N, C-alpha and C positions, 0 to 999 in steps of 0.2 A: 504494500500500500504506500505508494510514493507520491500521491497527490492529495490535495485538499482544496483550498480556495484558489490555487493556481490553475487547476483543471478539474472543476467540479464534475464534469461529465465522466472523466476517467475514474475519478474516485467512486462515483455512483455505480459505474459498471463493475468495478472491482468488488464492491460490497455486494451487489446483486449476485455476481458469480459465486462469491464466497457462500452466500446463503443457499444457492442452488446446490453447490458442492457439499455443503454441510448436511443437507437433507439426504443427498444421494450416497456419498461415500462415508459420511460420519457414522453410519450404522454398521458398516462393514470393516472399516479401517480405524486408525487411530484418531481420525477426525481432521478438521480443518482449523488452522490458526490464521487469523488476520494479523500480520506482523507489520506494524507501523514503522516507517523509516522516513527520513528526510522531511519534505513538506507535509507528507501524510501524518506525521507525528503530531501535527497541530490538532488532529481529530481526537487525540488522547485526552485532551482537556475537556472536562465536563462543560457543556453549553455551547461549544464551538460548532458542532454538527447541526444544531438546531437552527443556526443562522445561514446554512448553506443548502441550496436547492439546485439541482441540475436542470437546465432547461430541456434537455433531451429526455431525462428520466423523471420528470416532475410528478408523474402520476403515482410514483412510489413514495412521495413525500420528501422530507429533508434527508440529508446524509445521516442524521441521527436516527431517523425512522428506518432507513435502509440498514444501518448498522445494527439496530435493535432486532430487526428481522433476521439478520444473519446469525446473531447470538441466540435468538430463540430457536433457530433451526439447528443449533449445536456448535457453531463456530466459537473458538476461543480467541481471546485478545492478548496480544503481546506487543511490546515496543522495544525498539533499539534504545538501550540506556543512554548512549551518547546523544541521540537525537532529542529525547525528552529533557535531558539535562541542558542541552544547548538552548532549547526553547524555554527553559526555566519553568517547566511544569512540575509543580510540587506534588508529592504523593497524594495529598489530600484532594488535589484537583483531578486525579486520574479517573478515567471511566471505571465503573464497577467491574471487577474481575480482571483488570489489566495486569499482566505480568511483565516484568523487565527481562528481556531475553536478548542477548548480544549476537554478534556475528558468528560465534561458535554454534549457536542454535540454528541460524540460517544455513551454515555450511553443512550441518548434520542432516538437513532436510533435502539436500541435492540428491536427485536420483530417486526419490520416493514417488510412488505413483500418485499419491493424493496431494501433491503440492503443485500449485499453478504459479508460475513466475510471470509477472507482467512488467 
């Protein structure tokens, strides 16, 4: 998840796909994790996603609505520690359920069938 307010359409598409994948593969495999990096890490702060709506995917609501749908479908939330620290997002401001997972986490996911890289 590398986009937020810089490309709301891409962020919405990624969240929608995560929700679909969580429903489909989360039941058979280890599940789906939405891992926030770079610009997308802004969405880790409570309240930010409520302010962003994709013109292309507006029928799904705000990015917060789409993210909630993915979590409801079974997706987990993780964020690059450096990215959330750079954006000065305090732990009290994290989305509920968000875990800090670094590059070692992402590297361990390479080659797994249930990971989609965008």
